N, C-alpha and C positions, 0 to 999 in steps of 0.2 A: 439302556435306560429307556424307559418308555418315551418314545418320541411324541411330542405333542405340538402340532400346529394348532394353536389353541382353539380348537373346536371341541365339542364334546364328542368322544369317540367310543366306539364299541368294537370289540374284537369278534370277528365272525368265525363261526366254526369251520366254514369251508375255506381254509387257508390256501392261498395261491403260493407258488414257489417262485423264488427269484432265481432265474435261470443261470446267471453268471456264477462261475466258480472261482476259487482262489482265495487269497487272504490279503488283508491290509494290516500294516503295522505303523505305529507312530514311533519315529526315531528321535530320541532325546539327545541333542548334541552337547558336547562339553563346552563348545564355544561356536562362534559363527565363522571362524577362519578369517584368512586375509582377503580383503576385498579392495577393489580399485576406488570404491566410494569413500568419501570422507564427510564428516559432519559439517565442515566449513563450506561445502558445496552441495547443499541439500537439493538444489534445483536438478541435480542429476538423478535423483530417485524419488522426489516428491513434487507434486504439482505446485503451481504458484498459489492456488487457493489453500492448499494444505499448509504451506509455509506461512501464509498470511494469517491463517487461523491460529497458528502457534504464536506468532508475533503479537497478535491482538490480545492474547491471554497470557502473555509473558511466559510461554512454555518453551523451554530450551530444546533444541534438537540434540539428541544424544545417541549413544551406541545402539539403543534398542530400535532406532530408526534405520540402521544400516542393514542392507540385505544379507542373506546367508551367502557365503562364498560359493561361487560357481564351481570351484574345484571340488568342494564337498558334494555338490549335486551331481557332478559328472562321475565322481568315484562311486556314488550309490547306483547310478544308472548303469554303469559298466558291469555291475554284478548281475544285470538282467532284470532289474526291478523297474517299475514305472512310478515316477513321482506323481502323486495325485493332489497333494496339498503341501504347503510349507508355511511356517510362521517365523518371521524374524523377531517378533515380540517374545515368543515363548521358546525360541531356539529348537524348533522341531521340523522334521520332514516326514511326511506321511507317504507310504509307498504301497503299491499293489504288486503282488508276486503270485505266481502260479502254485508255488509249493511253500509250505510253512518252514521248510528247512533253509530257505533263504535267510531267515533271521539269524542263523549262526554265522553266515558270511558277513552280514551287516554288523553284528556285534564285534567282529574281529577288526573292523576299521578303527584306527587309533583315535579318531575324533568323535566316536560314538560313545555316549555315556550308558544308554540303556535303550531297550525297545519295549513297546507296549502293543499288544494285540487290540485292534480296533474294528475289525470286520471280517466276516467269513461269508463266502458266496453260497449259493444253493441252500438258502435258509428260508424257512416259512416266513411269510410276510403278514402284516396286519392291515386289513382294509380300513381306511379312515372314512368315517361318516359323521355328518353333522347331527346334532340333536334335532329331532323333528321341529320345524319352525312353526310359528303360529299359522293357523289355517288360512288366514288372509292378512293382507297388509292393513295396517291402521289407515284410517282415512287421511289422505294427503292434506297437510295443513295449508291454509291459503296464505302463505307468505313466501318470501324468496328462497327459503331453505328447503321447501317441499318436504320430502320424507326425512330429511336430515334435521328437521326442526328441533325435536325433543332432545336428541343426543348432543347437539351443540349448545342449546340454551340451558340445559341442566347445569353446565359449568360456566355459564355466561360467556361462552366463546364468541357469541355474536357481537358482544361489546367491542372486542378487538377488531372485528371486521368493520364495524361502524366507525371506528377510529381510523380506518384506512389501512389496517395491517392484515393482510391475507397471505403472507408468506413470500411476498415478492423479494427476489434476491437471495432466498434461502435454498439450499440443496439438501434433499432428504434421500437417504438410501433405504430402500425397503428390502430387507433380507428375509426371504420367504421360500415357499415351496414351488411357486409357479404362477403364471399369469395367463391362464388359458383363455383364448379368444380375444385378448385385449385389442388386437388390431382390427377386429370386426365389430367392436361395440361402439355404436354411435354416441352413446351417452358419455363415453370417455375419450372421444376422438380429439378433444381439445386439451388433453393433459400434456404437459410439457415433459417429455421423456428425454433425458440427456444421454442415456446409454443403458445397455443390458449386459449381463455376464452370468454364465452358468458355472458354478464351482463344483458341481457334482461330477464324479469320475464318469467318463463316457456320456456326460449329459450335454445335450444340444437341443433340448426341447422345452425351453423356458416358457414358451407360449402354448404348451400342450400338456405339461406334466401335472398341473393342478390349478384349480381356480381359486385356491385359498388366498394367494397373494393378490389376485385380481380384486377380491372383495376388500381386502385390507387397503389396497390402493384407492378404491372407490371412496372409502370413508375419509381419506385424506384429500384426494385431488378432484373429486367430482365438482363440476362447475356448470350446472344446468339450472339457472334460476327458476324457481317455482316447481321444479321437479326434484332435484337433489343437489345440494351444495355441500361440499366437504369442509374440513377444518382448515386446510391450507391450499386453496384452489389456485393460488398464484405462485406456488413454489415449483421448483424443478426437481425431477425425480430420476434416481438410478435404481434399476430393478435387478436385484442380485439373488440368484437361486443358490441356497445352501442345503435345503431339505430334500432328502431322497426318500420318497414315500414307499419305495420298494423294500426298505430294510429298517431295522431299529438297532443301530450300533453306534459306538462312540465316534466313528469316522465323521458323523455329521457335525460334531463339535469342531473337528478340524476344518471342515468346509466352512463353517460359520466364522471361525477365526480368520481364515483366508479372505473371506468376503469382507470382514470388518477391516482388515489391513488394507484391502483394496479401496474400500470406502474412505479410509483415512488418506490414502495416497492421492486420490483424485480431489480431495478437499471438501467432502460433504460436511455439512453443519450438524446434521441429525441422523441417527440410525433408528429406524423403526424395526423392532424384532419381535414378531409374534410367534416365536419358536422357543421351545424349552424342553428339557430332558431330565429324566431321573432313572428310569428302569429300562434295561436293554434285554434283547433276546438271550444274550450271554449273561446269566445271572451274576457271575463273578465280577462283571464290569458295571453293574448297577450301583447307583449312589445310595447313601443312607441319609437320614435326617441329620445325623451328627455332622455331616459334611456341608450342610447349609451354613457355612461360616464366612462366606464372602471371599475365600482365598484358596479353596481346595480344587474345585472342579476346573477342568481344562477350559471350558467355555466361559466360566465365571472369570477366570484370570484374563482371558482375551477381552471380555467386556470391560474389566477394570482398566486394561491397557488402552482400549479405545477412548474411555473417558479421560485418561491421563493425557491424551493427545488433544484435548479440547473439544471432543465431539460430545454432543448431548445424546445419550443413549437411553432409549425407551425400551422396556422389555415387558411383555405380557406376563402376568403372574402365574397363569395356569388355570386349569379347569378341574382340579382334583378335590375341591372343597367337600364333595359328598362321597369321595372314593377312599380306599384304604390308605393311599399315600397322604392325602389331605393337605399337604403343605405346598408352598410355592415350589416351582421347579428351578433348575439352573438355566440361565445365569441370573435369575431374579434376585438371588441373594447378594449380588455385587453391591458394594456400598454406594458407589457413585453413579448408579443408574436409576432412572425413574421406573419403578415397578408398579404396574397398573392392574388393579383388580376390577371386578365387574359389579355393577348394580343394575337393577331393573329400571324401567321408565318411571316408577314411583319413588326412586331413590333408595329402595331397600336393597340389601345385599343379594346378589344372585347366588342361589344355593350352590352352584358349581365353582364359584370363585375361590381359588386356592388361598389358604390361610398362612399367616406368619405365626410367630415371629421367626427370625433366623435362629440358628443354633447358638449364636453368641448374643442373643437377646436384643437385636436391633429391630426397629419397626419396619416391617414389610407386610403387605404391599405398602408403597408410599401413599398412593391415592387410589381413588376409584372413579370410574366413569361408566356410562351406559354400555353394557355388554350383553344385555338380555333383550331380545327383539330389536337389535340394532339394524338400522337400514343400511343395506349394501347393494351393490350392483353385481349380479350373478353372471356366469358365463353365457347365459341365454340373452344377455343384454338388457334384462329387465331388473327393476328395483325389487329387492326381496328382503326378508328379515333373517338374521342369523344370530346365533348365540355363541358367546365365548369371550374370554379376555383378549382374544386376537383382535376384537373389534372395539373394545374400550381403549386399548393401547393407542391406535392411530388417532383417536379423538384427541388424546393428550399430546402426542408427538407433533401433530399438525398445529395445535394451538401453541405449543412451545415454540414452534418456528415463527408464528405470528408475534408472540411476545418478544422473542429475540430480535425480530425485525424492528420492533418498537424501541428496543434498548440494546443496540449492538455492542456497547462497551461492556456488557456483562460477560463474565466467564460462564462456561457451561455449568459449573458447580454453583455459582450464584443464582443462575436461572433455576436450577434444581431446588435450591433452598427456598426461593421465592414461591415456587409452585406449591411446595409443602406448606409454607407459612400461610398461603392464601386459603387453605382448606378448612372446612367447617369443624373439624375435630382436632385441629392442631394442638390445642391445649390438653386434650385427653385422647391421644392416639391408642390404637389397639392392633391386634393381629388380624382383624377381619376387614375393617375399613381403612386401616392405616391412619393417615392424617385426615382422611375423609374426602369429601367432594371439593375439588378446587373451585375457586371463584376467580375467573380471569379478569374481572374488574379490579378486585383486590390486588391480584398479581401485577396488573398494569401499574397501579399506584405504587406498590412496593418496589417496583423497578425504577422508580424515580420519574415516571412520566406524568404529564399534565392532561387529564381528561378534557377534551374540548367541550363536552356537554355540560360541565359544571360552571355555573356563573362565577365570574371573578377568580377563576382558578389560575392565578399567575404566580409562578414561583420565581421570585427575584433573586439574583445572585447576592445582593446585599440586603437581607431582610431587615425590616425596621423593628421586628419583634422576635422574641424567643418564646417558645412554647415548651412547657414541661408537663408530663402527665404520669399518672400511676395506673395501676391495674384495676382500680375500683371506681373510676369515674371522675376523679379530681384532676384538674389541670390549671396551670397558672400561665399568665401572659406577662412578659416583661418587655417594657419599651427599651430598645437598645440605646436610645439617645435621651438624655435628661431634658433636652430642649423641646422634646415632643410633648406638648401640653394639651393637645386637642382631645376631644371626646370621640371615641370610636364605637362603631356598632360591631358586635361579635355575633357571628352565626355559626352554628355547628350543623354540618350537613352529612348525610349518608353519601355513599359513592354514586348513587343514582340521582343526587341532587335534592333529596328531600330535606327540608329544614326541620331539625328536631329541637333546636334551642336558639333563642335570641336574647342577647343581653348587651350591656353597655360597659365599655372599658373607660375608666376615668383616672385610675391611679397609675403611678409609674410601674408598679407590679400589683397584679390583682389575681385572686383565685376564684375559680368557678367549679361548679359541681354538676355533673350530668347523671342524674339518678335513673334507675329503672329502665335502662335501655341496653339492648344486646351489645356486649363489649367487642368491638372490632375496629377496623380502620375507619377513621372519620376525617372530614375536612373541616378545618376552622378557617372561616373567611372573615377578614377584618377590613372594614371600610370606613373612610372618613373623608374629609376635604383633601383632595389630591392624593389619596392613598387607597389602593386596592391590593391586598395581599391575601394569600391563602397558604395553609400548611396542612400536611397530613400528620395525624397522630394515631398511635395504636394503644388502645386501653388494654 
């Protein structure tokens, strides 16, 4: 399946060769076998953070969390194969062997259900290149975000930062192709890196293999005021490599699943995945549009499992909008991940942004963010511009971390729903923009938070009034206590504090009408002698 680290790519005529030889197979197990681990002692195989994330979201630890039996692994290795990846969620073990005849021996093991070919060595490779960037950087804005100004403000992400939420206490796994020169780049030397791990077979070059992940990380984690500030500068990061740029085979799905399981086990809150697949060097292994159903592709199933463990999973939609494939890639079709498409700086759709819908008619992408001329930090250590949904994705995963920091009691799926609902096309979604451009101010309010910048925004636990509204601008206010006879001033405000209507409440129950104003979330502030309350409503 064509591997996309979501840049725009071109296949060069002068193909290089991947020197390694041999084969890889995915072994599908009948079961995971007997293990010494039990679900009543999860601390033996999950970190404290992973357990706490489940508890916080009322997610039970079950058999899918248990590791594959070491007896099975040993039996496979005794046949002369090398285990290169394994998935406890999907009950698979991926192996490397020098000869394809090994698969017959594998199939004779009584715990093996079937085997699938996923890689062959000595195969022509495709060189990955970015779409030519703009000839020069746009002029650096004169504010604290520097070159990151437009991409964060397009979705009102700066609002979350001004409220004090910059990702502190959140942990994000960046699953990608590599982070070339990260250690040498001064603009990123203050990023909090908790750990790194390479999941690619014979891979031990996470800081040399590719600079794609470096650019993705910079969109998230940069924290150089007036030069470049990212979307979650105070979060902590795990750098995980699953992409092998030397080949285009399904084995990379296996690496991705292994990385996602590792991310779960160490307790990350969010996975940022700017990787996707659909067409492979081995045509018989390529996917079809009909399989974009959210449940078929191996990597999609892994993404679904990650979400089921309480992780907020963000996936870039892909860059095939102008290509023959056209559609989103896998695992973008997973139901419970945030699939992010790309727009230009003027908020129009990027021509390359992959389209939905899914094969079963669901809205994908979910949302869009700036992915055309997105500011990034390149392996040279300089700020550059890059194109691709690879870079719109981390805008949203970083801001999801900030939003979750503001409302830690939300589940990952509630967070996903809020981001969708905050978007400007939520009422009229399509397969191009999805639900549209998110508004993190709106999301903040939908999460039950109180914006500090809105006058009189105090949400009492025992409100004095009830507010009811419809979809066409009508709302009514009911006093909860009949003894309340005072006259009150009612003001309707936008989320940024603009007063759009003022009236007087005199009756026990009184109706109002807000004509000719864009229907969205509003604040109703009610004030009187000794009373200051406010409520959020959605028209």
